[in-house]
VMD Tcl script that builds the backbone (N, CA, C; Angstrom):
set m [mol new atoms 558]
animate dup $m
set s [atomselect $m all]
$s set {name element resname resid chain x y z} {
  {N N MET 1 A 49.700 32.689 56.415}
  {CA C MET 1 A 49.035 32.512 57.703}
  {C C MET 1 A 47.535 32.770 57.506}
  {N N THR 2 A 46.715 31.898 58.021}
  {CA C THR 2 A 45.266 32.066 57.902}
  {C C THR 2 A 44.751 32.901 59.065}
  {N N SER 3 A 43.600 33.492 58.837}
  {CA C SER 3 A 42.990 34.294 59.897}
  {C C SER 3 A 41.595 33.758 60.196}
  {N N THR 4 A 41.142 34.057 61.390}
  {CA C THR 4 A 39.841 33.587 61.858}
  {C C THR 4 A 38.991 34.784 62.222}
  {N N ASP 5 A 37.688 34.669 61.975}
  {CA C ASP 5 A 36.759 35.749 62.307}
  {C C ASP 5 A 36.177 35.537 63.695}
  {N N TYR 6 A 36.112 36.637 64.437}
  {CA C TYR 6 A 35.580 36.629 65.790}
  {C C TYR 6 A 34.542 37.728 65.911}
  {N N CYS 7 A 33.731 37.621 66.944}
  {CA C CYS 7 A 32.770 38.657 67.292}
  {C C CYS 7 A 33.160 39.187 68.672}
  {N N LEU 8 A 33.459 40.466 68.718}
  {CA C LEU 8 A 33.790 41.128 69.974}
  {C C LEU 8 A 32.531 41.817 70.485}
  {N N VAL 9 A 32.124 41.491 71.696}
  {CA C VAL 9 A 30.969 42.132 72.324}
  {C C VAL 9 A 31.484 43.026 73.444}
  {N N LEU 10 A 31.214 44.322 73.305}
  {CA C LEU 10 A 31.634 45.319 74.287}
  {C C LEU 10 A 30.413 45.832 75.027}
  {N N GLN 11 A 30.569 46.115 76.324}
  {CA C GLN 11 A 29.457 46.660 77.095}
  {C C GLN 11 A 29.944 47.793 77.989}
  {N N ARG 12 A 29.090 48.827 78.084}
  {CA C ARG 12 A 29.345 49.937 78.995}
  {C C ARG 12 A 28.012 50.596 79.328}
  {N N THR 13 A 27.768 50.779 80.602}
  {CA C THR 13 A 26.549 51.431 81.136}
  {C C THR 13 A 25.290 50.983 80.397}
  {N N GLY 14 A 25.120 49.676 80.304}
  {CA C GLY 14 A 23.917 49.124 79.703}
  {C C GLY 14 A 23.906 49.135 78.179}
  {N N LYS 15 A 24.896 49.700 77.549}
  {CA C LYS 15 A 24.986 49.722 76.079}
  {C C LYS 15 A 25.834 48.541 75.629}
  {N N ARG 16 A 25.493 48.018 74.464}
  {CA C ARG 16 A 26.177 46.840 73.925}
  {C C ARG 16 A 26.555 47.107 72.471}
  {N N LEU 17 A 27.745 46.652 72.088}
  {CA C LEU 17 A 28.231 46.821 70.719}
  {C C LEU 17 A 28.918 45.547 70.283}
  {N N GLU 18 A 28.587 45.087 69.076}
  {CA C GLU 18 A 29.265 43.935 68.478}
  {C C GLU 18 A 30.150 44.433 67.352}
  {N N LEU 19 A 31.403 43.989 67.352}
  {CA C LEU 19 A 32.355 44.353 66.308}
  {C C LEU 19 A 33.002 43.104 65.734}
  {N N ALA 20 A 33.211 43.113 64.432}
  {CA C ALA 20 A 33.951 42.037 63.780}
  {C C ALA 20 A 35.431 42.230 64.060}
  {N N VAL 21 A 36.104 41.139 64.430}
  {CA C VAL 21 A 37.547 41.138 64.674}
  {C C VAL 21 A 38.136 39.952 63.923}
  {N N THR 22 A 39.253 40.171 63.243}
  {CA C THR 22 A 39.952 39.091 62.557}
  {C C THR 22 A 41.313 38.932 63.206}
  {N N GLY 23 A 41.627 37.704 63.583}
  {CA C GLY 23 A 42.914 37.457 64.235}
  {C C GLY 23 A 43.645 36.302 63.608}
  {N N ASN 24 A 44.978 36.352 63.701}
  {CA C ASN 24 A 45.797 35.242 63.202}
  {C C ASN 24 A 45.606 34.005 64.061}
  {N N ASP 25 A 45.352 34.219 65.358}
  {CA C ASP 25 A 45.055 33.143 66.287}
  {C C ASP 25 A 44.281 33.748 67.451}
  {N N SER 26 A 43.920 32.940 68.428}
  {CA C SER 26 A 43.082 33.447 69.523}
  {C C SER 26 A 43.828 34.479 70.376}
  {N N ASN 27 A 45.154 34.327 70.533}
  {CA C ASN 27 A 45.914 35.314 71.312}
  {C C ASN 27 A 45.923 36.678 70.619}
  {N N HIS 28 A 46.089 36.669 69.297}
  {CA C HIS 28 A 46.072 37.906 68.518}
  {C C HIS 28 A 44.699 38.572 68.622}
  {N N ALA 29 A 43.650 37.801 68.485}
  {CA C ALA 29 A 42.292 38.341 68.590}
  {C C ALA 29 A 42.024 38.885 69.991}
  {N N GLN 30 A 42.480 38.175 71.014}
  {CA C GLN 30 A 42.286 38.614 72.405}
  {C C GLN 30 A 43.029 39.921 72.674}
  {N N ALA 31 A 44.237 40.070 72.141}
  {CA C ALA 31 A 45.001 41.309 72.315}
  {C C ALA 31 A 44.294 42.473 71.627}
  {N N GLN 32 A 43.777 42.238 70.414}
  {CA C GLN 32 A 43.018 43.280 69.717}
  {C C GLN 32 A 41.773 43.663 70.522}
  {N N ALA 33 A 41.080 42.671 71.042}
  {CA C ALA 33 A 39.863 42.917 71.819}
  {C C ALA 33 A 40.164 43.797 73.032}
  {N N ALA 34 A 41.265 43.507 73.716}
  {CA C ALA 34 A 41.637 44.304 74.894}
  {C C ALA 34 A 41.962 45.742 74.494}
  {N N ASP 35 A 42.672 45.924 73.372}
  {CA C ASP 35 A 43.012 47.273 72.893}
  {C C ASP 35 A 41.757 48.053 72.495}
  {N N ILE 36 A 40.831 47.385 71.816}
  {CA C ILE 36 A 39.588 48.036 71.392}
  {C C ILE 36 A 38.755 48.402 72.617}
  {N N ALA 37 A 38.648 47.483 73.563}
  {CA C ALA 37 A 37.865 47.749 74.783}
  {C C ALA 37 A 38.446 48.937 75.544}
  {N N ARG 38 A 39.762 49.013 75.632}
  {CA C ARG 38 A 40.411 50.139 76.312}
  {C C ARG 38 A 40.116 51.449 75.582}
  {N N ALA 39 A 40.254 51.448 74.249}
  {CA C ALA 39 A 40.042 52.659 73.458}
  {C C ALA 39 A 38.607 53.163 73.563}
  {N N LEU 40 A 37.651 52.239 73.603}
  {CA C LEU 40 A 36.232 52.621 73.682}
  {C C LEU 40 A 35.731 52.697 75.122}
  {N N GLN 41 A 36.613 52.507 76.084}
  {CA C GLN 41 A 36.302 52.590 77.508}
  {C C GLN 41 A 35.160 51.654 77.906}
  {N N ALA 42 A 35.215 50.438 77.356}
  {CA C ALA 42 A 34.202 49.433 77.678}
  {C C ALA 42 A 34.446 48.898 79.086}
  {N N GLU 43 A 33.359 48.610 79.774}
  {CA C GLU 43 A 33.460 48.037 81.120}
  {C C GLU 43 A 33.777 46.549 81.056}
  {N N THR 44 A 33.156 45.871 80.080}
  {CA C THR 44 A 33.403 44.439 79.890}
  {C C THR 44 A 33.454 44.128 78.401}
  {N N PHE 45 A 34.108 43.002 78.092}
  {CA C PHE 45 A 34.101 42.540 76.704}
  {C C PHE 45 A 34.234 41.031 76.685}
  {N N SER 46 A 33.724 40.434 75.609}
  {CA C SER 46 A 33.883 39.000 75.401}
  {C C SER 46 A 34.124 38.762 73.914}
  {N N LEU 47 A 34.757 37.657 73.625}
  {CA C LEU 47 A 35.141 37.329 72.259}
  {C C LEU 47 A 34.654 35.922 71.950}
  {N N SER 48 A 34.018 35.757 70.804}
  {CA C SER 48 A 33.552 34.428 70.412}
  {C C SER 48 A 33.803 34.215 68.922}
  {N N TYR 49 A 33.789 32.941 68.499}
  {CA C TYR 49 A 33.933 32.626 67.080}
  {C C TYR 49 A 32.609 32.912 66.413}
  {N N LYS 50 A 32.583 33.892 65.556}
  {CA C LYS 50 A 31.350 34.224 64.855}
  {C C LYS 50 A 31.710 35.224 63.771}
  {N N ASN 51 A 31.149 35.027 62.599}
  {CA C ASN 51 A 31.378 35.942 61.502}
  {C C ASN 51 A 30.230 36.942 61.462}
  {N N ILE 52 A 30.530 38.229 61.704}
  {CA C ILE 52 A 29.499 39.262 61.619}
  {C C ILE 52 A 29.929 40.299 60.587}
  {N N GLU 53 A 28.989 41.131 60.182}
  {CA C GLU 53 A 29.245 42.133 59.154}
  {C C GLU 53 A 30.201 43.211 59.657}
  {N N ASP 54 A 31.094 43.625 58.759}
  {CA C ASP 54 A 32.026 44.700 59.081}
  {C C ASP 54 A 31.308 46.038 59.190}
  {N N SER 55 A 31.863 46.909 60.003}
  {CA C SER 55 A 31.412 48.292 60.110}
  {C C SER 55 A 32.638 49.173 59.881}
  {N N PRO 56 A 32.450 50.467 59.638}
  {CA C PRO 56 A 33.635 51.328 59.509}
  {C C PRO 56 A 34.560 51.234 60.727}
  {N N LEU 57 A 33.982 51.071 61.919}
  {CA C LEU 57 A 34.784 50.984 63.131}
  {C C LEU 57 A 35.574 49.676 63.182}
  {N N SER 58 A 34.945 48.554 62.851}
  {CA C SER 58 A 35.682 47.283 62.876}
  {C C SER 58 A 36.769 47.273 61.799}
  {N N CYS 59 A 36.506 47.878 60.643}
  {CA C CYS 59 A 37.529 47.979 59.592}
  {C C CYS 59 A 38.707 48.830 60.065}
  {N N LEU 60 A 38.415 49.942 60.744}
  {CA C LEU 60 A 39.477 50.799 61.270}
  {C C LEU 60 A 40.365 50.027 62.240}
  {N N PHE 61 A 39.767 49.349 63.207}
  {CA C PHE 61 A 40.556 48.613 64.192}
  {C C PHE 61 A 41.344 47.472 63.544}
  {N N ARG 62 A 40.778 46.812 62.549}
  {CA C ARG 62 A 41.489 45.735 61.854}
  {C C ARG 62 A 42.717 46.302 61.150}
  {N N ARG 63 A 42.546 47.424 60.477}
  {CA C ARG 63 A 43.664 48.046 59.757}
  {C C ARG 63 A 44.735 48.533 60.724}
  {N N LEU 64 A 44.323 49.040 61.888}
  {CA C LEU 64 A 45.299 49.472 62.894}
  {C C LEU 64 A 46.082 48.276 63.435}
  {N N ALA 65 A 45.410 47.152 63.593}
  {CA C ALA 65 A 46.058 45.953 64.151}
  {C C ALA 65 A 47.167 45.432 63.254}
  {N N ILE 66 A 47.028 45.640 61.947}
  {CA C ILE 66 A 48.059 45.139 61.022}
  {C C ILE 66 A 48.834 46.278 60.364}
  {N N SER 67 A 48.618 47.502 60.827}
  {CA C SER 67 A 49.298 48.689 60.297}
  {C C SER 67 A 49.150 48.769 58.783}
  {N N ASP 68 A 47.901 48.755 58.340}
  {CA C ASP 68 A 47.566 48.753 56.920}
  {C C ASP 68 A 47.329 50.183 56.407}
  {N N PHE 69 A 48.321 51.053 56.559}
  {CA C PHE 69 A 48.231 52.433 56.092}
  {C C PHE 69 A 49.523 52.766 55.365}
  {N N GLU 70 A 49.415 53.496 54.255}
  {CA C GLU 70 A 50.589 53.934 53.502}
  {C C GLU 70 A 51.020 55.304 54.005}
  {N N HIS 71 A 52.318 55.518 54.101}
  {CA C HIS 71 A 52.836 56.793 54.605}
  {C C HIS 71 A 52.377 57.981 53.764}
  {N N GLY 72 A 52.448 57.868 52.456}
  {CA C GLY 72 A 52.200 59.021 51.596}
  {C C GLY 72 A 50.758 59.259 51.201}
  {N N ALA 73 A 49.888 58.288 51.385}
  {CA C ALA 73 A 48.520 58.405 50.875}
  {C C ALA 73 A 47.528 58.770 51.972}
  {N N CYS 74 A 46.642 59.696 51.658}
  {CA C CYS 74 A 45.550 60.013 52.590}
  {C C CYS 74 A 44.609 58.815 52.639}
  {N N ASP 75 A 44.004 58.612 53.779}
  {CA C ASP 75 A 43.036 57.543 53.958}
  {C C ASP 75 A 41.729 58.199 54.380}
  {N N ILE 76 A 40.786 58.261 53.479}
  {CA C ILE 76 A 39.545 59.000 53.698}
  {C C ILE 76 A 38.570 58.167 54.526}
  {N N TRP 77 A 38.041 58.777 55.594}
  {CA C TRP 77 A 37.085 58.120 56.480}
  {C C TRP 77 A 35.780 57.884 55.747}
  {N N GLU 78 A 35.249 56.679 55.864}
  {CA C GLU 78 A 34.011 56.280 55.189}
  {C C GLU 78 A 32.784 56.397 56.088}
  {N N GLY 79 A 32.974 56.792 57.338}
  {CA C GLY 79 A 31.865 56.859 58.285}
  {C C GLY 79 A 31.295 58.254 58.443}
  {N N SER 80 A 30.843 58.566 59.649}
  {CA C SER 80 A 30.166 59.831 59.960}
  {C C SER 80 A 31.175 60.951 60.223}
  {N N PHE 81 A 30.645 62.185 60.161}
  {CA C PHE 81 A 31.438 63.380 60.438}
  {C C PHE 81 A 30.672 64.280 61.391}
  {N N CYS 82 A 31.399 65.010 62.217}
  {CA C CYS 82 A 30.820 66.019 63.095}
  {C C CYS 82 A 31.762 67.219 63.074}
  {N N ASN 83 A 31.241 68.379 62.786}
  {CA C ASN 83 A 32.067 69.587 62.665}
  {C C ASN 83 A 33.204 69.387 61.672}
  {N N GLY 84 A 32.960 68.621 60.627}
  {CA C GLY 84 A 33.959 68.392 59.592}
  {C C GLY 84 A 35.019 67.375 59.944}
  {N N SER 85 A 34.935 66.767 61.140}
  {CA C SER 85 A 35.930 65.778 61.560}
  {C C SER 85 A 35.322 64.381 61.587}
  {N N PRO 86 A 36.104 63.360 61.238}
  {CA C PRO 86 A 35.604 61.986 61.279}
  {C C PRO 86 A 35.223 61.584 62.705}
  {N N VAL 87 A 34.046 60.984 62.841}
  {CA C VAL 87 A 33.573 60.512 64.142}
  {C C VAL 87 A 32.952 59.130 64.002}
  {N N VAL 88 A 32.831 58.478 65.135}
  {CA C VAL 88 A 32.117 57.214 65.213}
  {C C VAL 88 A 31.290 57.255 66.499}
  {N N TYR 89 A 30.123 56.661 66.445}
  {CA C TYR 89 A 29.246 56.587 67.610}
  {C C TYR 89 A 29.238 55.143 68.085}
  {N N ALA 90 A 29.589 54.968 69.356}
  {CA C ALA 90 A 29.656 53.616 69.913}
  {C C ALA 90 A 29.375 53.666 71.406}
  {N N LEU 91 A 28.646 52.691 71.882}
  {CA C LEU 91 A 28.347 52.550 73.313}
  {C C LEU 91 A 27.759 53.838 73.907}
  {N N GLY 92 A 26.933 54.512 73.131}
  {CA C GLY 92 A 26.254 55.712 73.608}
  {C C GLY 92 A 27.114 56.957 73.636}
  {N N SER 93 A 28.290 56.913 73.018}
  {CA C SER 93 A 29.191 58.065 73.019}
  {C C SER 93 A 29.652 58.380 71.604}
  {N N LYS 94 A 30.099 59.628 71.425}
  {CA C LYS 94 A 30.700 60.056 70.163}
  {C C LYS 94 A 32.207 60.081 70.362}
  {N N TYR 95 A 32.932 59.471 69.435}
  {CA C TYR 95 A 34.386 59.452 69.471}
  {C C TYR 95 A 34.918 60.092 68.190}
  {N N TYR 96 A 35.811 61.069 68.333}
  {CA C TYR 96 A 36.518 61.582 67.166}
  {C C TYR 96 A 37.562 60.537 66.799}
  {N N VAL 97 A 37.652 60.213 65.526}
  {CA C VAL 97 A 38.433 59.064 65.070}
  {C C VAL 97 A 39.930 59.223 65.348}
  {N N ARG 98 A 40.524 60.393 65.059}
  {CA C ARG 98 A 41.971 60.529 65.266}
  {C C ARG 98 A 42.371 60.332 66.733}
  {N N PRO 99 A 41.704 60.965 67.715}
  {CA C PRO 99 A 42.043 60.664 69.119}
  {C C PRO 99 A 41.759 59.208 69.502}
  {N N LEU 100 A 40.719 58.609 68.906}
  {CA C LEU 100 A 40.417 57.203 69.169}
  {C C LEU 100 A 41.566 56.308 68.707}
  {N N ILE 101 A 42.151 56.654 67.568}
  {CA C ILE 101 A 43.311 55.907 67.076}
  {C C ILE 101 A 44.455 55.997 68.089}
  {N N LEU 102 A 44.674 57.186 68.636}
  {CA C LEU 102 A 45.731 57.355 69.638}
  {C C LEU 102 A 45.454 56.495 70.867}
  {N N ASP 103 A 44.183 56.447 71.303}
  {CA C ASP 103 A 43.828 55.616 72.451}
  {C C ASP 103 A 44.083 54.140 72.154}
  {N N TYR 104 A 43.706 53.698 70.957}
  {CA C TYR 104 A 43.911 52.298 70.574}
  {C C TYR 104 A 45.404 51.958 70.565}
  {N N LEU 105 A 46.219 52.867 70.029}
  {CA C LEU 105 A 47.657 52.633 69.920}
  {C C LEU 105 A 48.413 52.971 71.203}
  {N N GLU 106 A 47.682 53.419 72.220}
  {CA C GLU 106 A 48.254 53.825 73.510}
  {C C GLU 106 A 49.321 54.915 73.339}
  {N N ILE 107 A 48.960 55.931 72.543}
  {CA C ILE 107 A 49.835 57.082 72.351}
  {C C ILE 107 A 49.268 58.214 73.183}
  {N N ASN 108 A 50.107 58.799 74.026}
  {CA C ASN 108 A 49.681 59.911 74.880}
  {C C ASN 108 A 49.223 61.072 74.012}
  {N N LYS 109 A 48.050 61.574 74.277}
  {CA C LYS 109 A 47.531 62.703 73.505}
  {C C LYS 109 A 47.446 63.933 74.409}
  {N N ASP 110 A 48.581 64.589 74.554}
  {CA C ASP 110 A 48.676 65.801 75.347}
  {C C ASP 110 A 48.388 66.982 74.433}
  {N N GLY 111 A 47.135 67.318 74.266}
  {CA C GLY 111 A 46.730 68.368 73.335}
  {C C GLY 111 A 45.708 67.799 72.377}
  {N N CYS 112 A 45.829 68.147 71.106}
  {CA C CYS 112 A 44.889 67.610 70.122}
  {C C CYS 112 A 45.661 67.108 68.913}
  {N N VAL 113 A 45.000 66.329 68.116}
  {CA C VAL 113 A 45.615 65.726 66.943}
  {C C VAL 113 A 44.894 66.239 65.699}
  {N N LYS 114 A 45.672 66.636 64.715}
  {CA C LYS 114 A 45.134 67.144 63.450}
  {C C LYS 114 A 45.850 66.440 62.311}
  {N N PRO 115 A 45.208 66.403 61.127}
  {CA C PRO 115 A 45.881 65.778 59.981}
  {C C PRO 115 A 46.963 66.711 59.425}
  {N N SER 116 A 48.196 66.251 59.383}
  {CA C SER 116 A 49.284 67.077 58.862}
  {C C SER 116 A 49.165 67.285 57.358}
  {N N CYS 117 A 48.401 66.419 56.696}
  {CA C CYS 117 A 48.226 66.538 55.247}
  {C C CYS 117 A 47.247 67.654 54.883}
  {N N GLY 118 A 46.512 68.156 55.876}
  {CA C GLY 118 A 45.542 69.224 55.621}
  {C C GLY 118 A 44.175 68.720 55.185}
  {N N ASN 119 A 44.016 67.425 54.972}
  {CA C ASN 119 A 42.743 66.851 54.553}
  {C C ASN 119 A 41.958 66.454 55.802}
  {N N LYS 120 A 40.890 67.187 56.114}
  {CA C LYS 120 A 40.115 66.942 57.333}
  {C C LYS 120 A 39.464 65.560 57.363}
  {N N GLU 121 A 39.293 64.939 56.195}
  {CA C GLU 121 A 38.663 63.620 56.129}
  {C C GLU 121 A 39.668 62.485 56.288}
  {N N CYS 122 A 40.968 62.799 56.311}
  {CA C CYS 122 A 42.021 61.785 56.384}
  {C C CYS 122 A 42.172 61.266 57.812}
  {N N ILE 123 A 42.261 59.942 57.934}
  {CA C ILE 123 A 42.461 59.314 59.250}
  {C C ILE 123 A 43.757 58.506 59.299}
  {N N ASN 124 A 44.612 58.660 58.300}
  {CA C ASN 124 A 45.867 57.921 58.260}
  {C C ASN 124 A 46.706 58.284 59.488}
  {N N PRO 125 A 47.034 57.308 60.343}
  {CA C PRO 125 A 47.818 57.613 61.546}
  {C C PRO 125 A 49.182 58.235 61.239}
  {N N TYR 126 A 49.735 57.931 60.064}
  {CA C TYR 126 A 51.016 58.526 59.685}
  {C C TYR 126 A 50.879 60.019 59.387}
  {N N HIS 127 A 49.667 60.484 59.189}
  {CA C HIS 127 A 49.432 61.901 58.896}
  {C C HIS 127 A 49.028 62.687 60.136}
  {N N ASN 128 A 49.036 62.052 61.299}
  {CA C ASN 128 A 48.657 62.752 62.528}
  {C C ASN 128 A 49.734 63.745 62.940}
  {N N SER 129 A 49.271 64.930 63.316}
  {CA C SER 129 A 50.155 65.958 63.840}
  {C C SER 129 A 49.600 66.349 65.199}
  {N N TYR 130 A 50.469 66.429 66.187}
  {CA C TYR 130 A 50.022 66.671 67.549}
  {C C TYR 130 A 50.228 68.129 67.920}
  {N N LYS 131 A 49.171 68.775 68.352}
  {CA C LYS 131 A 49.199 70.195 68.695}
  {C C LYS 131 A 48.964 70.353 70.187}
  {N N LYS 132 A 49.665 71.303 70.799}
  {CA C LYS 132 A 49.474 71.553 72.229}
  {C C LYS 132 A 48.141 72.237 72.495}
  {N N MET 133 A 47.725 73.090 71.580}
  {CA C MET 133 A 46.456 73.802 71.738}
  {C C MET 133 A 45.622 73.556 70.489}
  {N N LYS 134 A 44.299 73.505 70.645}
  {CA C LYS 134 A 43.419 73.178 69.545}
  {C C LYS 134 A 43.605 74.109 68.347}
  {N N ALA 135 A 43.751 75.410 68.588}
  {CA C ALA 135 A 43.852 76.375 67.495}
  {C C ALA 135 A 45.289 76.573 67.018}
  {N N SER 136 A 46.231 75.840 67.581}
  {CA C SER 136 A 47.638 76.020 67.243}
  {C C SER 136 A 47.910 75.622 65.803}
  {N N LYS 137 A 48.731 76.392 65.139}
  {CA C LYS 137 A 49.131 76.070 63.772}
  {C C LYS 137 A 50.440 75.281 63.761}
  {N N LEU 138 A 51.097 75.195 64.921}
  {CA C LEU 138 A 52.391 74.520 65.009}
  {C C LEU 138 A 52.301 73.283 65.894}
  {N N GLY 139 A 52.933 72.208 65.450}
  {CA C GLY 139 A 53.035 71.010 66.263}
  {C C GLY 139 A 54.223 71.106 67.199}
  {N N ASP 140 A 54.438 70.069 67.998}
  {CA C ASP 140 A 55.538 70.062 68.968}
  {C C ASP 140 A 56.902 70.228 68.294}
  {N N ALA 141 A 57.123 69.543 67.176}
  {CA C ALA 141 A 58.414 69.644 66.492}
  {C C ALA 141 A 58.645 71.068 65.991}
  {N N ASP 142 A 57.591 71.685 65.418}
  {CA C ASP 142 A 57.714 73.065 64.939}
  {C C ASP 142 A 57.968 74.025 66.093}
  {N N THR 143 A 57.297 73.804 67.217}
  {CA C THR 143 A 57.509 74.659 68.392}
  {C C THR 143 A 58.961 74.565 68.855}
  {N N ASN 144 A 59.506 73.355 68.841}
  {CA C ASN 144 A 60.913 73.186 69.215}
  {C C ASN 144 A 61.838 73.909 68.237}
  {N N LEU 145 A 61.485 73.900 66.934}
  {CA C LEU 145 A 62.273 74.639 65.949}
  {C C LEU 145 A 62.216 76.138 66.213}
  {N N VAL 146 A 61.017 76.636 66.531}
  {CA C VAL 146 A 60.861 78.064 66.843}
  {C C VAL 146 A 61.777 78.450 67.997}
  {N N LEU 147 A 61.764 77.653 69.060}
  {CA C LEU 147 A 62.601 77.947 70.223}
  {C C LEU 147 A 64.088 77.883 69.875}
  {N N ALA 148 A 64.483 76.895 69.078}
  {CA C ALA 148 A 65.889 76.760 68.696}
  {C C ALA 148 A 66.336 77.934 67.831}
  {N N PHE 149 A 65.527 78.266 66.815}
  {CA C PHE 149 A 65.870 79.397 65.947}
  {C C PHE 149 A 65.939 80.689 66.748}
  {N N SER 150 A 64.960 80.888 67.621}
  {CA C SER 150 A 64.913 82.114 68.421}
  {C C SER 150 A 66.144 82.228 69.315}
  {N N SER 151 A 66.556 81.117 69.919}
  {CA C SER 151 A 67.721 81.146 70.813}
  {C C SER 151 A 69.011 81.440 70.048}
  {N N GLN 152 A 68.988 81.185 68.728}
  {CA C GLN 152 A 70.155 81.473 67.896}
  {C C GLN 152 A 70.084 82.867 67.279}
  {N N GLY 153 A 69.025 83.621 67.632}
  {CA C GLY 153 A 68.908 84.988 67.139}
  {C C GLY 153 A 68.305 85.136 65.759}
  {N N VAL 154 A 67.675 84.088 65.233}
  {CA C VAL 154 A 67.035 84.183 63.922}
  {C C VAL 154 A 65.812 85.091 64.052}
  {N N PRO 155 A 65.662 86.089 63.169}
  {CA C PRO 155 A 64.521 87.004 63.256}
  {C C PRO 155 A 63.181 86.271 63.081}
  {N N VAL 156 A 62.170 86.786 63.769}
  {CA C VAL 156 A 60.833 86.180 63.744}
  {C C VAL 156 A 60.304 86.059 62.317}
  {N N ARG 157 A 60.509 87.080 61.490}
  {CA C ARG 157 A 59.979 87.031 60.118}
  {C C ARG 157 A 60.584 85.869 59.334}
  {N N GLU 158 A 61.877 85.552 59.589}
  {CA C GLU 158 A 62.515 84.433 58.889}
  {C C GLU 158 A 62.005 83.087 59.414}
  {N N ILE 159 A 61.768 83.004 60.709}
  {CA C ILE 159 A 61.202 81.772 61.284}
  {C C ILE 159 A 59.810 81.539 60.699}
  {N N ALA 160 A 59.009 82.604 60.654}
  {CA C ALA 160 A 57.647 82.500 60.116}
  {C C ALA 160 A 57.671 82.059 58.658}
  {N N ARG 161 A 58.571 82.617 57.882}
  {CA C ARG 161 A 58.672 82.264 56.465}
  {C C ARG 161 A 59.075 80.796 56.325}
  {N N ALA 162 A 60.030 80.351 57.132}
  {CA C ALA 162 A 60.496 78.965 57.055}
  {C C ALA 162 A 59.390 77.968 57.404}
  {N N LEU 163 A 58.540 78.325 58.383}
  {CA C LEU 163 A 57.473 77.416 58.821}
  {C C LEU 163 A 56.138 77.679 58.128}
  {N N LYS 164 A 56.138 78.674 57.235}
  {CA C LYS 164 A 54.942 79.014 56.443}
  {C C LYS 164 A 53.752 79.378 57.315}
  {N N VAL 165 A 54.018 80.235 58.315}
  {CA C VAL 165 A 52.962 80.770 59.173}
  {C C VAL 165 A 53.168 82.275 59.298}
  {N N HIS 166 A 52.199 82.953 59.851}
  {CA C HIS 166 A 52.285 84.400 60.059}
  {C C HIS 166 A 53.218 84.695 61.237}
  {N N ARG 167 A 53.824 85.864 61.205}
  {CA C ARG 167 A 54.718 86.282 62.303}
  {C C ARG 167 A 54.013 86.232 63.654}
  {N N SER 168 A 52.718 86.594 63.680}
  {CA C SER 168 A 51.996 86.598 64.962}
  {C C SER 168 A 51.946 85.206 65.580}
  {N N THR 169 A 51.911 84.162 64.748}
  {CA C THR 169 A 51.929 82.787 65.260}
  {C C THR 169 A 53.253 82.523 65.984}
  {N N ILE 170 A 54.343 83.005 65.422}
  {CA C ILE 170 A 55.659 82.820 66.047}
  {C C ILE 170 A 55.727 83.597 67.361}
  {N N TYR 171 A 55.250 84.849 67.352}
  {CA C TYR 171 A 55.256 85.647 68.587}
  {C C TYR 171 A 54.424 84.977 69.683}
  {N N ARG 172 A 53.219 84.483 69.330}
  {CA C ARG 172 A 52.369 83.800 70.322}
  {C C ARG 172 A 53.062 82.563 70.870}
  {N N THR 173 A 53.691 81.798 69.993}
  {CA C THR 173 A 54.388 80.577 70.414}
  {C C THR 173 A 55.520 80.920 71.377}
  {N N LEU 174 A 56.308 81.936 71.035}
  {CA C LEU 174 A 57.412 82.338 71.910}
  {C C LEU 174 A 56.892 82.823 73.262}
  {N N ASN 175 A 55.835 83.636 73.247}
  {CA C ASN 175 A 55.266 84.128 74.513}
  {C C ASN 175 A 54.732 82.980 75.357}
  {N N ARG 176 A 53.998 82.063 74.739}
  {CA C ARG 176 A 53.423 80.930 75.469}
  {C C ARG 176 A 54.530 80.049 76.051}
  {N N GLU 177 A 55.561 79.765 75.260}
  {CA C GLU 177 A 56.643 78.896 75.730}
  {C C GLU 177 A 57.471 79.581 76.817}
  {N N HIS 178 A 57.702 80.879 76.682}
  {CA C HIS 178 A 58.468 81.584 77.726}
  {C C HIS 178 A 57.682 81.636 79.021}
  {N N LEU 179 A 56.349 81.822 78.926}
  {CA C LEU 179 A 55.519 81.803 80.130}
  {C C LEU 179 A 55.541 80.416 80.760}
  {N N HIS 180 A 55.444 79.390 79.928}
  {CA C HIS 180 A 55.450 78.004 80.397}
  {C C HIS 180 A 56.785 77.686 81.069}
  {N N LEU 181 A 57.879 78.081 80.421}
  {CA C LEU 181 A 59.209 77.818 80.999}
  {C C LEU 181 A 59.412 78.607 82.282}
  {N N GLY 182 A 58.912 79.846 82.299}
  {CA C GLY 182 A 59.051 80.680 83.515}
  {C C GLY 182 A 58.301 80.098 84.685}
  {N N SER 183 A 57.107 79.543 84.476}
  {CA C SER 183 A 56.329 78.976 85.575}
  {C C SER 183 A 56.923 77.644 86.043}
  {N N ALA 184 A 57.670 76.969 85.172}
  {CA C ALA 184 A 58.277 75.694 85.544}
  {C C ALA 184 A 59.439 75.885 86.503}
  {N N HIS 185 A 60.044 77.085 86.488}
  {CA C HIS 185 A 61.196 77.349 87.354}
  {C C HIS 185 A 60.778 77.803 88.738}
  {N N HIS 186 A 59.519 78.125 88.958}
  {CA C HIS 186 A 59.063 78.623 90.277}
  {C C HIS 186 A 58.553 77.530 91.154}
}
mol reanalyze $m
mol bondsrecalc $m
mol representation Tube
mol addrep $m
């Protein structure tokens, strides 16, 4: 299947951005354009046939459109960083790349997203781990394990050892979840 190059023009509050988009056909390119516009919160967008230079952002969106990421390999961000995290600047705003990926893929981000591989420069969507709190060491799946183990009477020290975290992390998680569950019943 051949692909065609397009130029996506996004606008928001007087700011304008041109991005290279490659599509299998005009419908594919239009769907990508709508997803990109939504992720970047553009007010308007237009798509035309035009070959423009790639940017780290256009490469990211192209790779997301065709799911061009390997499960096991880290994918190092080639663009800018802020506070050690991959970022991109577009339409007068700063976007952290991992949450931007979630917006593009329309994945609910209730909390924050961190690289499960531990590599702060990695943007591989398969390595995303979702945390309820920014400083949390446990993701949703781990929190569910903590609750399950605790309900079965497994000692905190054994839960901590199994999840490779300190006992205090387990105690905080249990306290936070019990408070959350208690307020849900009132």
